[in-house]
N, C-alpha and C positions, 0 to 999 in steps of 0.2 A: 504494500500500500504506500503510495507516494505521499510525501508531506509537502503541503503548500507553504512556501516561505514568503512571508510578507515582505514587500520591497522596503529597503532601508530608506529612511527619509533623506531628502536632499539637504545635506548639512550646509550647502551654500545658499539656500533659499533665505532671503532676508526675513526677519521677524516683521510682523505687522507693526504699524506705528503704535498701536495700543499695547502690544506685547513688549516692544522695545522700551516704551516709556515705563511699563511696569517693572521691567528688569533693571532699568536705571534707578527707579525709586526704591527698589528692594535693597540696593547696595547700602545707602546710608541708613535705611531702616534697620539693617542688621549689623552694620559696622561703624556707624558714626560714633564719635568720641563721647557722646553723652552717656554711653554705656561704660566708659572707662571708670575704674574704681576711684580715681582721683576726682573726676567730675561728680560721681555719685556722692562722695563724701562732701564735696563742696556744696552740693545742692541740699544735702541733709543737715548742713550747718556744723559738720564735724571737723573742719579745718581750723588749725590754730592761726592766729594773726600772721605768724612768720610764714606758714605754708601758703596762705593766701597771697601774701606779698611776693613770695617766690614765684607763684604762678603769674601774677600780674607783670612782674619784671621780665620773665622769660617769654610769656605770650606776646609782649610788646615787640620782641624781636621778629616774631611772625607778622604782627600787624604792620610794622613799618615796611615790610617787604611785599605787602599786597599790591600797592601801586606799581612796584617794580615788576612783578610778574604780569600785571595787567598791561603795562607798557610793552612788555615782550610779546604778549598775545596780540595787542593792537597792531604791532609792527608786521604781523603776518597777514593782515587783512588787505585785500586789494580793492575794497569797496568803500567809498567815502562815507556813505550812510552808516555802514557798519562801524567804521572807525569813530564817527561822531557819537554813536550810541555807546560804544565801549569806553570812550573817553570819560563818560560820566562816572564810571567806576573809579577811575583814578582821582577825579575831582571829589568823589564822595570821601575818599580817605585823605587826600592831600589838601582838600579845600580849594577854593578859587583865590584865596588870599591868606596871608599869615593869620593864625589864630582860629582857623576854621578846619573842619573835616574830622574824619574818624581818628586819625593819628593824634590830633590835638585832644580829642575827647578821651583817648586812652591815656595820654599824659596826665590829664586831669583826674582820671580814675586812680592812677598811681599816686598822685599828690593827695587825693582824698584818703588813700590807704596809708599814707605816711612815707612814701618813697619820694625822694628828691628827684625833680625833673632832670637835673643834670646827670644823675646816676642812671636813670632810664635811657637817656639819649647816648650815654657813653658806651653802653653795651658791654661794659667790663665784666659784669657778673653773669652774663648769659652762659648757660651750661653747654658743654661741648655737644651733647646729644641733641639739644635744641638747635644749635648752629647747623649741625649736619642735616637734620630733618628739613629745616627751612631752605638750606642750600640745595637739597635734593629736589624740593618742589620748584624753586626758581629755575633750576637747570632743566627740569622737565618741561616747563613752559617755554624755555628758550629753545630746546632742541626738538620737541615733538611737533607734529603737524597741528594746524588749527583745531581740527576736530577733537583731538585728544586733549589739547590744552584747555579748550572750552569745557569739554566733558568733565575734566578734573575739578572745575569750579562748582560742579553740581552738588557738592556737599551743602551748598546754600539751600537746597531743598529742605534740609532739616534745621536750618539756622533760626527761622522765626520761633519755632517751638522751644529750642534750647534757650533763646534769649528771654522768652517769657518766664521760663522756669528759673533762669538765673536772676532775673529782677526780683521775683518773689523770694528766692533764697537769700539774696543780699539784704533785702528789706526786713526779712524775718530774723535771720540768724547773724547778720553782720552789721548791726545798726551803728557801729562805730565808724563805718564808712559813710561819709556824707552823701545824701541822696543825689546831689548834683553830679557826683562822680559816676552815676549809672547812666549818664546820657548816651554813651556809646551803645549800650545794650538796647536802649529804647529806640534809637535811630535805626539800628540794624534789623528790627522786626519788619518794617516796611521795605527797606532797601533790599534785604535778603530775599523777601518774597518776590519783588520785582525782578531782581537779578536772576533768580533761579528760573522764573518763567521765561525770560528772554533767552537764557542760555539753553534751556531744555528745547525750546522751539528750534534753535539753530542746530543742535546736535541731532534731533530727529530728522530735520531737513537734510543735513549734510551726509549722514550715514546711510548710503544707498545700498551697500552690500552687507552680507552677514559678517564678513571679516571686519568691516568698518564699525559695525554695531558692537561686535565683541571687543574691539579695541577701545571703544568709548566706555563700555562697562568696566574694562580693566583699568582705564585711566582714572575713573571715579573710585575704584577700589584702591588704587595707589594713593590718591589724595586722602582717603580715609586712613590709610596706613601712616601717612605723614603726620596727621593730627594725633593719631594714637601714639606714635613714637615720641612726639613732642611731650605728651603727658607722661609717658613712661620715664623720660628724662627728668621732668619736673618732680615726679613722685619719688624717684630714687635719689635726686640731687639735693640732699639736705644742706650741702655746702658747695660753693663754687671752688674752682681751683685756687690753691693757696690758703684754703681754710676760712675764707671770708664768708660771712653769712650771705645766702642768696636772697634773703628777704630783707625787710627793714628792721630797725630796732623795735622791740615790742615795748 
């Protein structure tokens, strides 16, 4: 008696837009750094002042490189409309003049937590693991094609949710940080939602083949790994090189 063997699916067939979008959304849903033990403890109110300052100081190293990676992505675009739209991301972080933008708001968060602005800007106490994670992401955006560089930014899909959680946690558990210092988190709720919608539309449009779709999913997974590795370094790095505290004085 012969056995009928079902034909193997064509692995080169692109996913539908609906399935592709679902696969992209599934990556941060499973691997975003809100699940990291350090973030869990932060949101539960379990961090000491020094641990929280250590996170603010090291995360700033990532924040200040966001407009750098976005400039590298922008330089890959050959369409003026697209460049103008992406330029807004750089302006969101750098501002359109001194004293504005997300980097300035993060500096104010540091000051509200008791970290001197000059210390944040110096980068002296940034942990080696954080430097490597950030450099890896910036180089990824420098070297990879536009599809993958934009897809990596789709961790923004989960950003509005974590920002709301973070605001509640800071207001509830860390009242010693002045409420004005939380402006960065408040601003990123709307910005993150807008950015993720725009980037998702581009990725779905550009990824025409299964291989391109898979590369986009992998790029988003890489970005999740960058954010996870950053927190691994912060969680393990109770002191920077030379034995200097990586947070502020309690």
